[in-house]
VEXDREN-2710 file (C-alpha; in Angstrom, 1 decimal):
% VEXDREN-2710
k/r/px/py/pz
1/MET/114.0/26.0/-30.1
2/ASN/112.8/23.9/-33.0
3/ASN/112.7/20.8/-30.9
4/VAL/110.7/22.7/-28.2
5/LEU/108.2/23.9/-30.8
6/THR/107.9/20.4/-32.3
7/ASN/107.2/18.9/-28.9
8/ARG/104.7/21.5/-28.0
9/MET/102.8/21.0/-31.3
10/SER/102.7/17.3/-30.7
11/GLU/101.6/17.7/-27.1
12/LEU/98.8/20.0/-28.2
13/LYS/97.8/17.5/-31.0
14/LEU/98.4/20.2/-33.7
15/TYR/99.4/17.4/-36.1
16/GLY/98.7/19.4/-39.3
17/MET/100.7/22.3/-38.1
18/LEU/103.5/19.9/-36.9
19/GLU/103.8/18.3/-40.3
20/ALA/103.9/21.6/-42.1
21/TRP/106.6/22.9/-39.6
22/LYS/108.7/19.8/-40.2
23/ALA/108.4/20.2/-43.9
24/ALA/109.6/23.8/-43.7
25/LEU/112.6/22.8/-41.6
26/GLU/113.5/19.9/-43.9
27/THR/113.3/21.9/-47.1
28/HIS/115.0/25.0/-45.5
29/ALA/112.3/27.1/-47.1
30/ARG/112.6/30.8/-46.6
31/TYR/109.5/32.3/-45.1
32/THR/108.8/35.7/-43.5
33/ASN/107.2/35.5/-40.0
34/ASP/103.8/36.2/-41.5
35/GLU/104.2/33.5/-44.2
36/ILE/105.3/30.7/-41.9
37/VAL/102.4/31.5/-39.5
38/ASN/100.0/31.4/-42.5
39/VAL/101.5/28.1/-43.8
40/ILE/101.3/26.2/-40.6
41/VAL/97.9/27.5/-39.5
42/GLU/96.4/26.7/-43.0
43/ALA/97.9/23.2/-42.7
44/GLU/96.3/22.6/-39.3
45/TRP/92.9/23.9/-40.6
46/LEU/93.1/21.5/-43.7
47/TYR/94.1/18.6/-41.4
48/ARG/91.1/19.2/-39.1
49/GLN/88.8/19.5/-42.1
50/GLN/90.0/16.2/-43.4
51/LYS/89.5/14.5/-40.0
52/VAL/85.9/15.8/-39.8
53/GLN/85.2/14.4/-43.3
54/GLU/86.7/11.0/-42.4
55/ARG/84.6/10.9/-39.2
56/ARG/81.4/11.8/-41.0
57/ILE/82.0/9.1/-43.7
58/LYS/82.7/6.5/-41.0
59/GLN/79.6/7.4/-39.0
60/ALA/77.4/7.4/-42.1
61/LYS/78.0/3.6/-42.5
62/PHE/77.7/3.6/-46.3
63/ARG/77.1/0.4/-48.2
64/TYR/79.4/1.8/-50.9
65/PRO/82.2/4.4/-51.0
66/ALA/81.2/6.4/-54.1
67/LEU/81.9/9.6/-55.9
68/VAL/80.2/11.3/-58.9
69/ALA/83.2/10.7/-61.1
70/GLU/82.7/6.9/-60.7
71/LEU/79.1/6.9/-61.8
72/ASP/78.0/5.4/-65.2
73/PHE/76.0/8.1/-67.0
74/SER/75.3/6.1/-70.1
75/ALA/72.1/7.2/-71.8
76/ALA/70.4/3.8/-71.2
77/ARG/70.5/4.2/-67.5
78/ASN/68.5/7.5/-67.5
79/ILE/70.8/9.2/-64.9
80/ASP/71.1/12.9/-65.5
81/LYS/74.6/14.0/-64.7
82/THR/73.7/17.6/-64.3
83/GLN/71.1/16.6/-61.7
84/ILE/73.5/14.4/-59.8
85/VAL/76.2/17.1/-59.8
86/ARG/73.6/19.6/-58.5
87/PHE/72.7/17.2/-55.7
88/ALA/76.4/16.8/-54.8
89/THR/76.4/20.5/-53.9
90/CYS/74.0/19.6/-51.1
91/SER/71.7/22.6/-51.6
92/PHE/68.8/20.2/-51.2
93/ILE/69.9/19.3/-47.7
94/ASP/69.9/23.0/-46.7
95/GLN/66.3/23.2/-48.0
96/ALA/65.3/19.9/-46.3
97/GLU/64.2/18.3/-49.6
98/ASN/63.8/14.6/-50.3
99/ILE/65.0/12.5/-53.2
100/LEU/63.3/9.3/-54.3
101/ILE/65.3/6.8/-56.4
102/THR/63.6/3.9/-58.1
103/GLY/64.7/1.3/-60.6
104/PRO/65.1/-2.5/-61.0
105/THR/67.3/-4.6/-58.8
106/GLY/71.0/-4.1/-59.3
107/ALA/70.5/-0.9/-61.4
108/GLY/72.7/1.2/-59.1
109/LYS/70.1/2.9/-56.8
110/SER/72.1/2.4/-53.6
111/TYR/75.3/3.5/-55.4
112/VAL/73.8/6.7/-56.5
113/ALA/72.3/7.4/-53.1
114/SER/75.7/6.7/-51.5
115/THR/77.4/9.0/-54.0
116/ILE/75.2/11.9/-52.9
117/GLY/75.7/11.0/-49.3
118/HIS/79.5/10.7/-49.6
119/HIS/79.6/14.2/-51.1
120/ALA/77.5/15.4/-48.2
121/CYS/80.0/14.0/-45.8
122/LEU/82.8/15.8/-47.6
123/LYS/80.9/19.0/-47.0
124/GLN/80.6/17.9/-43.3
125/TYR/76.9/17.2/-43.1
126/ARG/75.7/14.6/-40.6
127/VAL/74.7/11.6/-42.8
128/LEU/73.3/8.2/-41.9
129/TYR/72.8/5.3/-44.4
130/ALA/70.5/2.4/-43.4
131/ASN/68.8/-0.5/-45.0
132/THR/65.1/0.2/-44.4
133/ASN/64.0/-3.3/-43.3
134/ARG/67.0/-3.7/-41.0
135/LEU/66.5/-0.3/-39.5
136/LEU/62.9/-0.9/-38.8
137/ALA/63.6/-4.3/-37.3
138/ASP/66.3/-2.9/-35.0
139/LEU/64.0/-0.1/-33.9
140/LYS/61.3/-2.7/-33.0
141/THR/63.8/-4.4/-30.7
142/MET/64.8/-1.1/-29.2
143/LYS/61.3/-0.5/-28.0
144/ALA/61.7/-3.4/-25.6
145/ASP/64.8/-2.0/-23.9
146/ASN/63.7/1.7/-23.8
147/SER/66.5/2.8/-26.2
148/TYR/63.9/3.6/-28.9
149/PRO/63.4/7.3/-28.0
150/ARG/67.1/8.0/-27.9
151/THR/67.7/6.3/-31.3
152/ILE/64.8/8.0/-33.0
153/ALA/66.1/11.4/-31.7
154/ARG/69.5/10.6/-33.1
155/ILE/68.1/9.7/-36.5
156/ALA/66.1/13.0/-36.5
157/LYS/69.3/14.9/-35.9
158/GLN/70.9/13.5/-39.0
159/GLN/70.9/16.3/-41.6
160/PHE/70.7/13.6/-44.4
161/LEU/69.2/10.2/-44.0
162/ILE/69.4/7.4/-46.7
163/LEU/66.7/4.8/-46.4
164/ASP/67.8/2.1/-48.8
165/ASP/65.8/-0.8/-50.4
166/PHE/62.4/0.4/-49.2
167/GLY/59.5/-1.9/-50.2
168/LEU/61.2/-5.3/-50.2
169/GLN/58.4/-6.5/-47.9
170/LYS/55.1/-5.1/-46.7
171/LEU/55.2/-3.3/-43.4
172/ASP/53.4/-4.6/-40.3
173/VAL/51.6/-2.3/-37.8
174/GLU/54.6/-1.6/-35.7
175/ALA/57.0/-1.0/-38.6
176/ARG/54.7/1.5/-40.3
177/LEU/54.3/3.5/-37.1
178/ILE/58.0/3.6/-36.7
179/LEU/58.4/4.8/-40.3
180/LEU/55.9/7.5/-39.6
181/ASP/57.9/8.6/-36.5
182/ILE/61.0/8.9/-38.7
183/ILE/59.4/10.7/-41.5
184/GLU/57.3/13.0/-39.3
185/ASP/60.5/14.0/-37.3
186/ARG/62.3/14.9/-40.5
187/HIS/59.5/16.6/-42.5
188/GLY/60.4/20.2/-43.3
189/ARG/63.6/19.9/-41.2
190/GLN/66.0/17.4/-42.7
191/ALA/66.6/15.8/-46.1
192/THR/65.9/12.1/-46.9
193/ILE/66.7/9.8/-49.8
194/VAL/64.6/6.7/-50.3
195/THR/65.6/4.0/-52.8
196/SER/63.2/1.3/-54.0
197/GLN/62.7/-1.3/-56.7
198/LEU/59.0/-0.4/-56.7
199/PRO/57.6/2.7/-58.5
200/VAL/56.4/5.3/-56.1
201/LYS/52.8/4.7/-57.0
202/ASN/53.1/1.2/-55.4
203/TRP/54.5/2.5/-52.0
204/HIS/51.0/3.0/-50.6
205/ASP/50.3/-0.7/-50.8
206/VAL/53.7/-1.6/-49.1
207/ILE/52.9/0.6/-46.1
208/GLY/49.5/-1.0/-45.8
209/ASP/47.3/1.2/-43.6
210/HIS/45.5/3.8/-45.7
211/THR/45.6/6.6/-43.2
212/ILE/49.2/6.1/-42.1
213/ALA/50.3/5.5/-45.7
214/ASP/48.7/8.9/-46.7
215/ALA/50.5/10.6/-43.8
216/ILE/53.9/9.1/-44.7
217/LEU/53.7/9.7/-48.4
218/ASP/52.3/13.2/-48.2
219/ARG/55.4/14.2/-46.1
220/LEU/57.8/12.1/-48.2
221/VAL/56.7/12.4/-51.8
222/HIS/55.3/16.0/-52.0
223/ALA/57.7/18.2/-54.0
224/SER/60.4/15.6/-53.9
225/HIS/63.1/15.1/-56.5
226/ARG/62.9/11.9/-58.6
227/ILE/65.5/9.7/-60.1
228/GLU/64.2/6.7/-62.1
229/ILE/67.1/4.5/-63.1
230/HIS/66.7/2.2/-66.2
231/GLY/68.7/-0.7/-67.6
232/GLU/69.9/-4.1/-66.5
233/SER/71.6/-5.0/-63.3
234/MET/75.1/-3.4/-63.0
235/ARG/76.1/-6.3/-60.8
236/LYS/75.2/-8.8/-63.5
237/LYS/77.1/-6.8/-66.1
238/LYS/80.2/-6.7/-63.9
239/ALA/79.9/-10.4/-63.3
240/MET/79.6/-11.1/-67.0
241/GLY/82.6/-8.9/-67.7
242/LYS/84.8/-10.9/-65.4
243/LYS/84.1/-14.1/-67.3
END
């Protein structure tokens, strides 16, 4: 009977349940009927939750795998631990709010954004991380092969979008219109993080066109949360520490 049950669980791909059942058999644990059902069903539920989390993290394509516990909250960096922990609860995603992270190169902007995104994946939100310039360039190419509408729709469905390294170069006409499409689709519906070396007050110049810049920034900046990271490059500090 045990072999039959084991085979059936394997055939049905109930792998969490299967491992819990094998463990119970190997340890000769004494369970009532209700207890063993509870143990193996709970094991299957946890297994499936973990698989969803792993899939979300893989699909997000993070630059860094990061967690709050790994962040440097030293005073010089101006990162409020309470604020980051609150973001890790992902309530801002449910409220479709934006977060803008600014600071000098290497200060850890991408890492902080990835930390928040990673916790969102653990809570099973749909997350996408993208380098802004690379994403806009890819979307330009997609306009030529008619895959643009499908990709824009997929981005719009992401509950949490991370646009990293915004402002490294000024946007041309096509890029700013694509960015407007992205932000317009998400405004009031989904949450977005933008990281940049430039202070927010300079973003208007990067976008270029006055009317389009106003439209993008009004949707992106209004009532957004701000993180302004200070301090020297973390990459430089790590490199110096290895010498």
